[in-house]
C-alpha positions as CSV (number, residue, x, y, z in Angstrom):
1,M,-118.1,22.5,60.2
2,D,-117.0,24.8,57.4
3,Q,-114.5,27.5,58.0
4,M,-116.9,30.5,57.5
5,H,-119.5,29.0,59.8
6,Q,-116.9,28.6,62.5
7,L,-116.1,32.4,62.3
8,T,-119.7,33.2,63.4
9,L,-119.4,31.2,66.6
10,D,-118.3,32.2,70.1
11,V,-115.3,30.7,71.9
12,S,-117.3,27.7,73.1
13,G,-118.4,26.9,69.5
14,T,-122.0,26.8,70.5
15,I,-123.5,30.3,70.0
16,N,-123.9,32.3,66.8
17,V,-122.5,35.7,67.7
18,T,-123.8,37.2,64.5
19,D,-127.4,36.5,65.5
20,P,-128.9,38.8,68.2
21,A,-131.6,36.4,69.1
22,S,-129.2,33.6,69.8
23,V,-127.0,35.8,72.0
24,R,-130.0,37.3,73.8
25,D,-131.4,33.8,74.6
26,A,-128.0,32.7,75.9
27,V,-127.6,35.8,78.1
28,L,-131.2,35.4,79.4
29,A,-130.5,31.7,80.3
30,I,-127.3,32.7,82.2
31,F,-129.1,35.4,84.2
32,Q,-132.2,33.4,84.9
33,H,-130.1,30.5,86.2
34,R,-128.0,32.8,88.3
35,Y,-130.9,35.0,89.6
36,P,-134.0,32.8,89.6
37,N,-137.4,34.5,89.9
38,V,-136.1,37.8,88.7
39,D,-137.9,39.5,85.8
40,F,-135.5,40.1,83.0
41,G,-138.1,41.1,80.4
42,L,-136.2,44.3,79.6
43,I,-133.5,42.3,78.0
44,H,-135.7,41.5,75.0
45,T,-136.3,45.2,74.5
46,L,-132.6,46.0,74.9
47,Y,-131.5,43.5,72.2
48,D,-134.3,44.6,69.9
49,D,-133.3,48.2,70.1
50,F,-129.7,47.4,69.9
51,T,-130.3,45.4,66.7
52,A,-132.4,48.2,65.2
53,L,-129.7,50.8,66.1
54,Y,-127.0,48.8,64.2
55,A,-129.3,48.1,61.3
56,G,-130.1,51.8,60.8
57,E,-133.7,51.2,61.8
58,L,-133.7,53.3,65.0
59,E,-135.0,56.8,64.4
60,G,-132.3,59.4,64.2
61,F,-129.5,57.0,63.4
62,L,-127.7,55.6,60.3
63,A,-126.6,52.0,60.1
64,C,-123.3,50.9,61.6
65,D,-120.5,51.2,59.0
66,T,-117.5,50.2,61.1
67,T,-116.6,46.7,60.1
68,Y,-114.3,46.0,63.0
69,H,-116.5,47.5,65.7
70,D,-119.6,45.9,64.2
71,I,-122.6,44.1,65.6
72,Q,-120.8,40.7,65.9
73,H,-118.2,42.3,68.1
74,V,-120.7,43.9,70.4
75,L,-122.8,40.7,70.6
76,D,-119.7,38.8,71.5
77,V,-118.9,41.3,74.2
78,S,-122.4,41.2,75.7
79,L,-122.1,37.4,75.9
80,A,-118.7,37.6,77.5
81,M,-120.0,40.1,80.0
82,A,-122.9,37.9,81.1
83,R,-120.5,35.0,81.6
84,L,-118.0,37.1,83.6
85,I,-120.8,38.4,85.8
86,D,-122.1,34.8,86.3
87,G,-118.7,33.6,87.2
88,Y,-118.0,36.5,89.6
89,D,-121.3,36.2,91.5
90,G,-120.9,32.4,91.6
91,S,-117.6,32.8,93.2
92,H,-118.6,35.2,96.0
93,P,-121.0,35.0,99.0
94,P,-124.3,36.8,98.6
95,I,-123.2,40.0,100.4
96,E,-120.3,40.5,97.9
97,Q,-122.3,39.5,94.8
98,L,-123.2,42.1,92.2
99,G,-126.8,40.9,92.0
100,P,-129.4,41.1,89.3
101,D,-129.8,44.9,88.9
102,L,-126.1,45.5,88.5
103,A,-125.9,42.5,86.2
104,L,-128.5,44.2,84.0
105,T,-126.6,47.5,84.2
106,G,-123.4,45.7,83.1
107,L,-125.2,44.1,80.2
108,I,-126.5,47.6,79.1
109,V,-123.0,49.0,79.1
110,A,-121.7,46.0,77.1
111,L,-124.5,46.3,74.5
112,F,-124.1,50.0,73.9
113,H,-120.4,50.6,74.6
114,D,-119.6,51.2,70.9
115,S,-122.9,53.0,70.0
116,G,-120.8,56.2,69.7
117,Y,-119.4,54.9,66.4
118,I,-122.8,55.1,64.8
119,R,-123.6,58.4,63.0
120,R,-126.8,60.3,63.6
121,T,-128.8,61.3,60.6
122,G,-127.9,65.0,61.0
123,E,-124.2,64.5,61.1
124,T,-123.7,65.1,57.4
125,E,-120.2,66.5,57.9
126,I,-118.9,63.0,59.0
127,N,-118.5,60.5,56.2
128,H,-117.8,57.4,58.3
129,G,-118.4,56.3,61.9
130,A,-114.7,55.5,62.4
131,Q,-114.0,59.2,62.4
132,Y,-115.4,59.1,65.9
133,T,-112.7,56.7,67.1
134,K,-111.1,59.0,69.6
135,T,-114.5,60.2,71.1
136,H,-116.8,57.2,70.6
137,V,-116.9,56.3,74.2
138,S,-118.2,59.7,75.3
139,R,-120.7,59.5,72.5
140,S,-121.8,56.1,73.7
141,A,-122.4,57.6,77.1
142,L,-124.5,60.3,75.5
143,F,-126.5,57.7,73.6
144,M,-127.3,55.8,76.8
145,E,-128.2,59.1,78.5
146,E,-130.8,59.7,75.8
147,Y,-131.9,56.1,75.4
148,L,-132.3,54.7,78.9
149,P,-135.2,57.0,79.9
150,T,-137.1,55.6,76.9
151,V,-137.1,52.2,78.5
152,G,-137.8,53.4,82.0
153,R,-134.3,53.3,83.4
154,S,-133.3,56.9,83.9
155,D,-131.8,55.8,87.2
156,L,-129.0,54.2,85.3
157,V,-127.8,57.1,83.2
158,E,-125.2,58.5,85.5
159,L,-123.7,55.1,86.4
160,T,-123.6,53.7,82.8
161,G,-122.1,57.0,81.6
162,K,-119.1,56.3,83.9
163,L,-118.8,52.5,83.5
164,V,-118.7,52.7,79.7
165,H,-115.3,54.6,80.0
166,F,-113.8,51.3,81.3
167,T,-114.0,50.1,77.7
168,G,-112.0,53.0,76.2
169,Y,-109.0,55.2,76.5
170,E,-110.5,58.6,77.0
171,Y,-110.0,58.3,80.8
172,D,-107.6,56.3,83.0
173,P,-109.9,53.6,84.5
174,D,-108.3,54.2,88.0
175,E,-109.4,57.9,87.8
176,I,-113.1,57.3,87.1
177,E,-115.0,58.4,90.3
178,L,-117.1,55.7,91.8
179,T,-118.2,55.5,95.4
180,D,-119.4,51.8,95.4
181,P,-116.6,49.2,95.1
182,K,-119.1,46.9,93.3
183,H,-119.4,49.6,90.6
184,R,-115.7,49.5,90.0
185,V,-115.8,45.7,89.7
186,L,-118.6,46.1,87.2
187,G,-116.6,48.6,85.2
188,G,-113.6,46.3,85.3
189,L,-115.8,43.4,84.0
190,A,-117.1,45.6,81.2
191,G,-113.5,46.6,80.1
192,T,-112.4,43.0,80.4
193,S,-115.3,41.6,78.3
194,D,-114.5,44.1,75.6
195,V,-110.8,43.0,75.5
196,I,-111.2,39.3,75.7
197,A,-114.1,38.9,73.3
198,Q,-112.3,40.7,70.5
199,M,-108.9,39.2,71.0
200,A,-110.3,35.7,71.3
201,D,-112.1,36.0,68.0
202,P,-110.8,33.3,65.6
203,A,-110.4,36.0,62.9
204,Y,-109.0,38.7,65.3
205,L,-105.7,39.0,63.4
206,E,-107.3,39.2,60.0
207,K,-109.8,41.8,61.3
208,C,-106.9,43.9,62.7
209,R,-105.3,43.9,59.3
210,D,-108.3,44.3,57.1
211,R,-110.8,46.2,59.2
212,L,-109.2,47.8,62.2
213,Y,-106.4,49.5,60.3
214,P,-108.8,51.3,57.9
215,E,-110.8,52.5,61.0
216,F,-107.6,53.7,62.6
217,E,-106.7,55.7,59.5
218,L,-110.2,57.3,59.3
219,G,-110.0,58.0,63.1
220,G,-106.6,59.6,63.0
221,V,-105.0,57.0,65.1
222,T,-102.2,55.8,62.7
223,R,-100.3,59.1,63.2
224,K,-99.7,61.5,66.1
225,R,-98.9,65.2,65.9
226,M,-96.0,65.9,68.3
227,P,-95.7,69.1,70.3
228,D,-92.8,70.3,68.1
229,G,-95.1,70.1,65.0
230,T,-93.6,66.9,63.6
231,E,-95.7,63.8,62.9
232,H,-95.0,60.5,64.5
233,I,-96.2,57.4,62.6
234,I,-97.7,54.8,64.9
235,Y,-98.8,52.3,62.2
236,E,-97.5,52.8,58.7
237,S,-99.5,50.0,57.1
238,P,-101.9,47.1,57.9
239,E,-98.8,44.8,58.0
240,D,-97.0,47.1,60.4
241,L,-100.1,47.0,62.7
242,L,-99.8,43.2,62.7
243,L,-96.1,43.3,63.4
244,K,-96.9,45.3,66.5
245,T,-99.9,43.3,67.6
246,P,-98.2,40.7,69.7
247,E,-96.7,43.4,72.0
248,F,-100.0,45.2,72.0
249,I,-101.7,42.0,73.2
250,K,-99.1,41.4,75.9
251,G,-99.2,45.0,77.0
252,T,-103.0,44.9,77.2
253,I,-102.9,41.8,79.4
254,R,-100.3,43.4,81.6
255,N,-101.7,47.0,81.8
256,R,-105.4,46.5,81.5
257,L,-106.5,43.0,82.2
258,D,-104.1,42.3,85.1
259,G,-103.5,46.0,85.9
260,H,-106.5,48.3,85.8
261,F,-109.0,45.4,85.8
262,K,-107.3,43.3,88.5
263,G,-107.4,40.0,86.7
264,L,-111.2,39.8,86.6
265,Y,-111.0,37.7,83.5
266,R,-110.3,34.7,85.7
267,F,-113.9,34.7,86.9
268,V,-115.1,33.3,83.5
269,E,-113.4,30.1,84.6
270,A,-116.2,29.6,87.2
271,H,-118.8,29.9,84.4
272,F,-117.0,27.4,82.2
273,G,-116.3,24.9,85.0
274,G,-112.6,25.7,85.3
275,R,-111.4,26.6,81.8
276,N,-110.8,30.0,80.4
277,L,-111.8,29.7,76.8
278,Y,-111.2,33.4,76.1
279,M,-107.7,33.6,77.4
280,D,-106.8,30.3,75.7
281,A,-108.0,31.6,72.3
282,L,-106.4,35.0,72.8
283,E,-103.0,33.4,73.6
284,R,-103.4,31.1,70.6
285,N,-103.9,34.1,68.3
286,C,-100.8,35.7,69.7
287,R,-98.6,32.6,69.3
288,H,-99.8,32.1,65.8
289,L,-98.9,35.6,64.8
290,E,-95.6,35.4,66.5
291,G,-94.8,32.3,64.6
292,L,-95.6,33.9,61.3
293,I,-93.4,37.0,62.2
294,A,-90.6,34.7,63.2
295,E,-90.8,32.9,59.8
296,N,-90.6,36.4,58.2
297,N,-93.7,35.4,56.3
298,P,-94.4,38.3,53.9
299,A,-98.0,37.3,53.5
300,L,-98.4,37.1,57.3
301,L,-102.0,35.9,57.4
302,S,-103.1,35.3,53.8
303,S,-103.0,31.5,54.0
304,S,-105.5,30.9,56.8
305,L,-108.4,32.5,58.7
306,L,-108.3,30.2,61.6
307,R,-105.8,29.3,64.3
308,P,-104.7,25.7,64.2
């Protein structure tokens, strides 16, 4: 398998996460196996509309122009979400399972969690979707509020509008008001899938340097204005972002995956028959970068796109 082809595959090396139809079919197979005799026909519509949105073919929207938070990232997240839900329900008795309707709800959140990066045709004052970095999650909730009634699921607007905030930093996940404990689990699974899918990407480190840093610059995330009027530099360059990435990964595992999301990533092991391919790949990325930093390698990642 050539290197570039490998970069289009999921952590199992079996599904092309740049192809919406391949991911849709994989998700459908997971849900149909877990919940036999349930009609999941809406999933076809969801993936069709999602694909049109990112291609700039959905009325009222321009094409996605964020190269880190792109269609591959979201497809990868939606696949991870289906696997986590499958593993979770397969590990619990029927009364504690999420069930097919919440499974579909979680998939919707995963598919549209980054829709807020996409510019609307009337937003001429904004030159790039990354300028919405700080508010994109609330914008994603607004997108679903407008979109879900068009596919007959107005009943999910309020819940998806809350659950999508588990994927961002606008609100502390523990402060999101939810009355059903299963809804909090679903939110935790959404946040978990977003984290593990991107950090397990074989090109995660290169994408941080070449794609995420420019998005952060456009979104005003590389610098922070302090109360006394001074400016604090968070990331001074793409290389500086990489130098700080190992601690970011470890902090995310500690504070979000194990903290806010209660270690829900472990349920993907039930789907894979005992292995956690996402955490294995994530940790491999971290070790690789730590090794380059320890060597004081000035190029950092220029020599290879893939972890050995």
